C-alpha positions as CSV (number, residue, x, y, z in Angstrom):
1,M,-105.9,14.3,126.9
2,T,-107.8,14.8,130.5
3,R,-106.9,17.7,132.3
4,K,-105.6,15.1,135.5
5,S,-103.4,13.3,132.8
6,G,-102.0,16.8,131.5
7,W,-101.2,17.8,135.1
8,R,-99.2,14.1,135.4
9,L,-97.4,15.4,132.4
10,V,-96.3,18.5,133.7
11,G,-95.4,17.2,137.0
12,R,-93.0,14.8,135.3
13,A,-91.3,17.3,133.2
14,L,-91.0,19.3,136.8
15,L,-89.6,16.7,138.4
16,G,-87.1,15.8,135.5
17,A,-86.0,19.1,134.9
18,A,-85.3,19.3,139.0
19,A,-83.7,16.0,138.7
20,L,-81.3,17.2,135.8
21,A,-80.5,20.6,138.0
22,A,-79.9,18.4,141.4
23,L,-77.5,15.9,138.8
24,G,-76.0,19.3,137.3
25,L,-75.2,20.8,140.8
26,A,-74.2,17.4,142.3
27,C,-71.5,17.2,139.5
28,S,-70.3,20.7,139.9
29,L,-69.7,20.3,143.4
30,G,-68.0,17.1,142.9
31,W,-65.5,18.8,140.2
32,L,-64.8,21.6,142.6
33,K,-64.3,19.2,145.5
34,L,-62.2,16.7,143.2
35,H,-59.9,19.8,142.3
36,E,-59.7,22.0,145.3
37,N,-56.0,21.5,146.2
38,E,-55.2,22.7,142.5
39,L,-57.6,25.7,142.5
40,V,-56.7,27.1,145.8
41,F,-53.1,26.2,145.8
42,Q,-51.9,26.8,142.4
43,T,-48.3,25.5,142.6
44,A,-47.8,24.4,138.9
45,R,-48.3,28.3,137.5
46,S,-45.8,29.1,140.6
47,H,-43.3,26.9,139.5
48,L,-43.3,27.9,135.6
49,R,-42.7,31.5,137.0
50,A,-39.9,30.6,139.3
51,T,-36.2,31.2,138.2
52,Q,-32.8,30.5,139.6
53,S,-31.6,34.2,139.0
54,L,-31.8,37.0,141.9
55,P,-30.3,40.3,141.8
56,A,-26.9,41.0,142.7
57,D,-28.0,42.3,146.0
58,A,-30.3,39.2,146.7
59,E,-29.5,35.9,149.0
60,R,-31.1,32.5,148.3
61,I,-31.8,30.8,151.6
62,T,-32.8,27.7,152.7
63,L,-35.4,27.2,155.8
64,T,-36.4,24.2,157.6
65,P,-39.9,24.4,159.3
66,A,-40.3,22.0,161.8
67,A,-41.8,19.6,159.6
68,G,-38.3,19.0,158.0
69,A,-39.8,20.3,154.5
70,S,-37.2,22.7,152.6
71,V,-38.6,26.1,152.2
72,A,-36.6,28.3,149.6
73,G,-36.2,32.1,150.3
74,A,-35.1,35.4,148.9
75,L,-33.5,37.8,151.2
76,Y,-32.8,41.2,150.5
77,R,-30.9,43.7,152.7
78,A,-31.9,47.2,152.3
79,D,-30.4,50.0,150.5
80,P,-27.7,51.4,152.9
81,A,-28.6,54.8,151.7
82,S,-32.3,54.8,152.9
83,D,-32.0,51.9,155.3
84,N,-34.8,52.3,157.8
85,G,-33.9,49.5,160.0
86,Y,-37.4,47.8,159.1
87,W,-37.6,44.2,157.7
88,V,-40.8,43.2,155.5
89,L,-41.4,39.4,155.9
90,H,-43.3,38.9,152.6
91,F,-45.4,36.3,152.0
92,H,-46.5,36.5,148.3
93,G,-49.8,35.2,146.5
94,N,-51.2,32.4,144.6
95,A,-49.5,31.1,141.6
96,D,-46.6,33.2,142.3
97,S,-43.4,32.3,143.6
98,A,-40.7,34.3,145.2
99,F,-38.1,33.8,142.3
100,S,-40.7,35.3,139.7
101,K,-39.7,38.6,138.1
102,W,-42.6,39.8,139.4
103,Q,-41.8,39.1,143.2
104,I,-38.3,40.0,142.6
105,R,-39.7,43.4,140.9
106,D,-41.6,44.2,144.1
107,C,-38.8,43.1,146.4
108,E,-36.3,45.0,144.8
109,A,-38.9,48.2,145.5
110,L,-39.1,47.7,149.0
111,R,-35.9,47.6,149.1
112,R,-35.0,50.8,147.1
113,I,-37.3,52.6,150.1
114,G,-35.5,51.2,153.1
115,F,-36.7,47.8,153.7
116,G,-35.1,44.7,154.1
117,V,-36.9,42.1,152.7
118,L,-37.3,37.9,153.1
119,D,-39.6,36.7,150.7
120,I,-40.0,32.4,150.7
121,D,-41.9,30.1,148.4
122,Y,-44.3,28.1,150.8
123,R,-43.9,24.1,150.4
124,G,-45.1,22.9,147.1
125,F,-44.9,26.8,145.5
126,G,-41.9,27.7,143.3
127,L,-38.4,26.4,144.0
128,S,-39.8,24.7,147.3
129,P,-41.0,20.7,147.3
130,G,-43.6,19.1,149.3
131,T,-47.3,19.8,148.8
132,A,-48.8,22.5,149.9
133,S,-51.7,22.8,152.5
134,E,-53.0,25.6,155.1
135,P,-50.9,24.2,158.0
136,G,-48.0,23.4,156.1
137,M,-48.2,27.5,155.0
138,Y,-48.1,28.4,158.7
139,E,-45.3,26.3,159.6
140,D,-43.4,27.6,156.6
141,A,-44.3,31.6,157.8
142,E,-43.2,30.5,161.3
143,A,-40.2,29.2,160.1
144,A,-39.5,32.8,158.1
145,F,-40.2,34.4,161.2
146,Q,-37.7,32.4,163.1
147,A,-35.0,33.1,160.4
148,L,-35.0,36.6,160.8
149,L,-34.9,36.4,164.7
150,E,-31.8,34.3,164.0
151,R,-30.4,36.8,162.2
152,K,-30.8,39.1,164.8
153,V,-33.7,41.4,163.6
154,P,-35.6,42.2,166.8
155,Q,-39.3,41.4,166.6
156,N,-40.3,44.8,166.9
157,R,-38.6,45.7,163.6
158,I,-40.3,43.1,161.7
159,I,-43.3,44.1,159.2
160,I,-45.5,41.0,158.8
161,W,-47.1,41.4,155.2
162,G,-49.4,39.3,153.3
163,H,-50.5,39.6,149.9
164,S,-53.6,37.8,148.9
165,L,-53.2,34.1,149.6
166,G,-50.3,35.1,151.6
167,S,-52.6,37.4,154.0
168,G,-53.7,33.9,155.6
169,P,-50.3,33.1,157.2
170,A,-49.4,36.5,157.8
171,V,-52.8,36.9,160.2
172,M,-52.2,33.7,161.8
173,L,-48.3,34.9,162.3
174,A,-49.1,38.2,163.5
175,S,-51.7,36.6,166.2
176,R,-49.1,34.5,167.9
177,H,-45.9,37.0,167.6
178,H,-45.4,40.6,168.6
179,A,-44.1,42.5,165.9
180,A,-43.8,46.0,164.3
181,A,-46.8,46.2,162.1
182,L,-48.9,43.7,159.7
183,V,-49.9,45.1,156.4
184,L,-52.5,43.1,154.3
185,F,-52.8,43.7,150.7
186,G,-55.5,42.1,148.6
187,A,-56.6,40.2,151.4
188,F,-59.7,37.8,151.9
189,T,-61.8,37.4,155.3
190,S,-61.7,33.6,155.0
191,L,-61.4,31.1,152.3
192,P,-65.0,30.1,152.4
193,D,-66.2,33.9,151.8
194,A,-63.4,34.0,148.8
195,A,-65.1,31.0,147.3
196,A,-68.7,31.9,147.5
197,D,-67.6,35.4,145.6
198,A,-66.0,33.2,142.8
199,Y,-68.7,30.6,142.8
200,P,-72.2,32.7,143.3
201,G,-75.1,30.5,143.9
202,L,-73.3,27.3,144.5
203,P,-72.9,26.4,148.5
204,V,-69.0,26.1,148.2
205,R,-68.9,27.7,151.4
206,W,-69.6,24.5,153.4
207,L,-67.4,22.2,150.7
208,T,-63.9,24.1,151.6
209,A,-61.5,22.1,153.6
210,E,-59.3,25.2,154.2
211,G,-60.3,28.0,156.2
212,F,-57.7,30.6,156.4
213,D,-60.1,32.4,158.8
214,S,-58.6,36.0,158.8
215,I,-61.8,37.8,159.9
216,D,-62.0,35.9,163.6
217,R,-58.2,35.5,163.7
218,I,-57.6,39.0,163.5
219,A,-59.1,39.9,166.5
220,A,-56.0,38.4,168.3
221,V,-53.5,40.6,166.8
222,H,-52.5,43.3,169.0
223,M,-50.2,45.6,166.8
224,P,-50.5,48.3,164.2
225,V,-52.2,47.2,161.1
226,V,-52.4,48.6,157.5
227,I,-55.0,47.0,155.2
228,A,-54.5,47.9,151.6
229,H,-57.1,47.2,148.9
230,S,-57.9,48.3,145.2
231,R,-61.5,49.4,145.2
232,A,-62.1,47.7,141.6
233,D,-60.2,44.4,142.7
234,T,-61.9,41.8,140.6
235,L,-60.6,38.8,142.3
236,I,-61.1,39.8,146.0
237,P,-63.8,42.3,146.4
238,Y,-63.2,45.4,148.6
239,R,-65.9,44.3,150.9
240,H,-63.3,42.1,152.6
241,A,-61.0,45.0,153.5
242,L,-63.8,46.7,155.0
243,R,-64.6,43.6,157.3
244,L,-61.3,42.6,158.1
245,F,-60.5,46.6,159.0
246,A,-63.6,47.0,161.0
247,A,-62.8,43.7,163.2
248,A,-58.6,44.7,163.7
249,H,-57.8,46.8,166.9
250,E,-56.4,50.2,166.9
251,P,-54.0,51.4,165.8
252,K,-55.0,50.5,162.2
253,R,-55.0,52.4,158.8
254,L,-57.3,51.8,156.0
255,L,-55.5,52.5,152.4
256,T,-58.1,52.2,149.7
257,L,-56.4,52.1,146.3
258,D,-58.3,53.6,143.4
259,G,-57.4,54.6,139.7
260,V,-56.2,53.0,136.6
261,A,-55.1,49.6,137.1
262,H,-53.0,47.7,134.3
263,D,-52.6,44.0,135.6
264,G,-55.9,42.4,134.2
265,Y,-57.0,42.1,138.0
266,G,-58.3,45.5,138.7
267,G,-55.2,46.1,141.1
268,H,-55.2,43.1,142.9
269,V,-51.8,42.0,141.6
270,D,-50.0,45.4,141.4
271,A,-51.9,48.4,142.7
272,L,-49.9,48.7,146.2
273,Y,-46.5,47.8,144.7
274,D,-47.0,50.6,142.3
275,H,-47.5,52.9,145.3
276,L,-45.2,52.4,147.6
277,D,-45.1,55.8,148.6
278,L,-48.6,55.8,149.7
279,L,-48.0,52.8,152.0
280,A,-45.2,54.6,153.6
281,A,-47.1,57.3,154.2
282,Q,-49.4,55.5,156.4
283,L,-46.4,53.4,158.1
284,A,-44.8,56.4,158.8
285,Q,-47.9,57.4,161.0
286,L,-47.6,54.2,162.7
287,L,-43.8,53.0,163.2
288,P,-40.8,55.2,164.4
289,G,-38.0,55.6,162.0
290,I,-40.0,55.1,158.7
291,S,-40.1,58.8,156.7
292,A,-43.3,59.9,154.9
293,P,-42.6,60.7,151.2
294,R,-41.9,64.2,150.3
């Protein structure tokens, strides 16, 4: 074999390897695009977690957003012994339901420390029919906000609260309305950013149809902001919280949650709800009528 023919073989092998790599990349991206909706909105898991059974102190309600979809919600009135006059408008994370045992536990914990709570299932999640989408979540969040106003809750007594995926509609709503405060827990800067973290090395940032662009929208939020995040979060890295905090206006607080996490995700699911006393201490510095725990 001559040196020239040897180089030809090497060239063909390299071209073949490059073609296989390109084919593998195309297949991976194609699969991700095909399954984008079920990856972004894990509604099937939320259906499995939903239950019709609410505590005696909670009420199931039905909301009707502008598009006419039916949205299920759970309403908790604050414990009269500790009622601070504020309501948490709660937007839960992915794969969950307002009627799961975990959401019920978290809402009950908020109720016990003095908050009324409205938790909703976005369309397609839990007990709400329909198909999940980013615009749909925004409409459902707006309907939930209006539901509290219809119940004579003043806007300056509504705390907009977004956990994980729920941080997207929370920031959008806070950018459109005046409220008492915005609380974000385990929030991402944007869905493309979160996708890039989940699939490093793949150009998924340009594939995602959904945006949830909180890093840009938070500049339009003009109310007290508390951003809580577990430093050990394995789903949404802590740096998302740092970027959101830097982009938010004063008054603002960054609540970094350290310590041992037991939820399997570095505290992404439970860290804040396990330490509501720390959050209450932050809110006491920002809002009248909330007492710091002793």
